[in-house]
C-alpha positions, 0 to 999 in steps of 0.5 A, a space after each residue: 814840893 815833889 823833888 825831880 827824879 833824875 836818871 844817869 846819862 848813858 855812857 860809852 867807851 870813848 872808840 880808838 882814835 878820839 880826839 880832844 878838842 883845843 881852844 881856837 880851833 875854827 869850824 869851817 864856814 862858808 859865804 853863805 853860813 850863818 854870820 853868828 857862827 864866825 862871832 866871838 860870843 862874849 857870853 861864852 868867852 870872856 872879854 880881854 879888857 884893860 885899864 886906859 891908863 896901863 902902858 902899851 907894853 902892858 896892853 901888848 903882853 895882855 894881848 900876846 897872853 890872851 892870844 888876841 889882837 884886840 882889847 876892850 879899854 873899861 873904866 872903873 865901873 867895867 864900863 866901855 871907854 875905848 878899844 885898842 888893838 895890835 895895830 895901835 900899840 905896835 903900828 906907826 902911830 906909838 912913833 909918831 906920837 913919841 916924836 910929837 911929844 918928845 916922850 919915851 915909848 914906856 910914857 906912852 898909855 892906853 889912853 893915848 893911842 885907844 879908839 875912844 867909845 864915842 867913835 867905835 862902830 856897833 852892828 845890832 845883834 838882831 841884824 846879825 842874826 839875820 846875816 851870813 858871813 859874806 854880809 860880814 866880810 863885806 862890813 869890814 871891807 867897807 869900814 875897812 877895820 880888822 874887827 867889828 863889835 856887836 851889841 845888844 840891849 839889856 830887856 830889863 835896864 835898856 842898857 847896850 852890852 857889847 855881845 860879841 865881837 868879828 875878826 876878819 882874821 878869824 873869819 880867814 880861818 874859818 874858811 881856810 884862808 891864812 890872813 895876815 893881820 894888819 894887812 887889811 886891804 891884802 886880807 879882804 883880797 884873799 877872803 874875796 878871791 876864796 870866796 868868789 873864785 
């Protein structure tokens, strides 16, 4: 077999004022932009995961270190068993559960507060590829959630895999709107005001 002949690429000197991309730098979008432009693609960014038996403190530390507000809870074979958000670990639910069970906060586990897999809604990637940012904002608003998951099917095995995540906070940033986490109703009213005023 003949080996391909590779030519070097042409290089140029870096001009004055050349900057460096930073992680988490978001590209501006509009309501009419393709929805895929505001999705975190898990083929390009590794998913932030945690075990169901981890403590809520471990979940919070993992979210902080990864710079996210949602963790995928995975089983021993890497399968999705649930989701846990910063709202779950730091809101009223842990306090209520502590009082109900008569336990310390340190005794609570991710499994106690996670959203189990059977209750997780997923969007189909083929629908997302046909959608615009406005459709995703409407979807998040209708569900009253900060996040939406996108899934596709492996053509070989037929297995469903989570492909991406939409975050109201990230969408707000890309639209140029300061969004407060946990205030879902306020978040969507701010996004809508910016989109439709």
